[in-house]
Structure formats: structure tokens, C-alpha cells
C-alpha positions, 0 to 999 in steps of 0.5 A, a space after each residue: 065569668 061571663 059578666 067579666 068577659 062581657 064587660 071586657 068586650 064592652 070596654 074594648 069596643 068603647 076604646 076601639 070606637 073612641 080611637 076610631 073617632 079620634 082618628 076621624 077627628 084627627 083626619 078632619 083636623 089635618 084636612 082643615 089645617 091644609 085648607 087653612 094653609 091653602 087660604 093663607 098662601 092664596 091671601 099672601 099671593 093676593 097681597 103680592 098682586 095688590 102690591 104690584 097693582 099699587 106700584 103700577 098705579 103709582 107709576 101711572 100717576 107719576 107719568 100723568 103728573 110729569 110734563 110731556 116729553 119733547 118726542 111729540 109734535 108741537 102745535 107749531 110742527 102741526 101747523 107747519 105740516 098742515 101748510 106743507 100738505 096744503 101746498 102739495 094739494 095745491 100743486 096736485 090740483 094745478 097739475 091736474 088742471 094742466 093735464 085736463 087742459 092738455 087733454 082738452 086741447 088734444 081732443 080739439 086738435 084731433 077733431 074732438 067729438 066732444 065739441 059737437 055735443 056740447 049744446 045737446 039739450 036734456 031731451 036729446 040726451 034722454 032720447 039718445 040713452 033710451 032710444 031704440 037705436 041704442 039697445 045696449 044702453 041701460 035703462 035710465 030715467 027720462 027726466 033729469 038735469 044738465 050739468 056743466 063739468 067744472 075744473 076738478 070735478 069727479 063723478 062721485 063729487 057731482 053725485 054727492 052734490 046732487 044727493 045733497 040737493 035731494 036728487 037720488 042719484 048714484 055714480 053708476 047712474 050718472 056713468 050709465 046715463 052718459 055712455 061716452 063719458 070717461 069718469 077718470 078724465 072729466 073735461 071741464 066745460 063739457 055738459 053731462 046728463 044727471 038722471 033723476 029717478 024721482 022726477 015726474 
């Protein structure tokens, strides 16, 4: 009797173990099935994205191959615009020269202090800027160049031209070396001092 009950117990245990294994296997199969479905959905989504990209590439290729629409400016339009810009610039330059001449005439009428200083030499200019009677003037180099202002000049353009020739000078240094100079209204024909820090 004991043998029979022992065999029954072993048989039940084996059946229970087999059922447990079947349940675990089924669970793993269900999990794998879910993962496969997820992969299939992702693949389908990727396929849709690839189709959309292919359509975009096709549309872009069509746009590249079609001739340009007339909404852009033609070469003639650009030339015409460039001519108009040049004309406007020439008028602006003429107006500027007229204004500068009028300012110069006003300076002469009012007894213009600029005419008495035109013949000042480089040595006189450096002595004035570095002399003891002008203690508020910033220190500037003793050596430099005398420059006669031309029509249309600006302080920055003058500084740039001298830098192109190897003279290390800034706009601020030119203004500091010429305390009476109005950088916004340069008078053609007036002489200014261009300091050169490298001159010895």
C-alpha cells in the first residue's frame, strides 16, 4: 500500500511539474508573440516613414528638374537695381560734398579758425598735443604723418588706408591726436596729424 501511495505521489508531482513547465513555456511563448507583434508594428511604421521620405525625395527631384519660376529676379532686374543704387550713391556723395563746401564757407565767413592752422607742420602738431599747456590731451606718439583731408574722407577710412601701408593707427588715436577735429564733419583741404606708434 505504501508503494502504491508513493507511486501516486510521484505521478501527481510529475504531472504538477509538467503543468508548471507548460504554464511557464506558454508564458514565454505569449511574451515572444507580443514581442513579435511589436516588431511587426515597428517595421510597418518604418515602412510608412520610408514611403513618406521617398515621396519627399521625389517631390524635391521634381522641383529641381522644373525650370525656375518667374518670381525671382532676372539678371536684367539685378543690373537695373545696381544702376539705381549707383545713381542714389552718386547723388548722396554730391549732396555730401555740397554740405561740406557750405560748412567750409560758413567757417570762412565766421572768421574760421581752420584757415590759420592749415600750414601747421608735423612738429607743431605734436608739440601742441604733447606740450605742458595742454595737460588734458591724451598722450600720443611724437612721430607721425601730416595728411590733407580729401573730399569724401572719413576718419575710419583714413585710418584704414594708413594701416594698409603698415602704419598701426586707430580711429581713436587720430581723433585724440587732433583735438579740434570734428570726426563727423571733416573739411576737405584741412591738414590733420596721423600718429605712428612705431615711428622712431
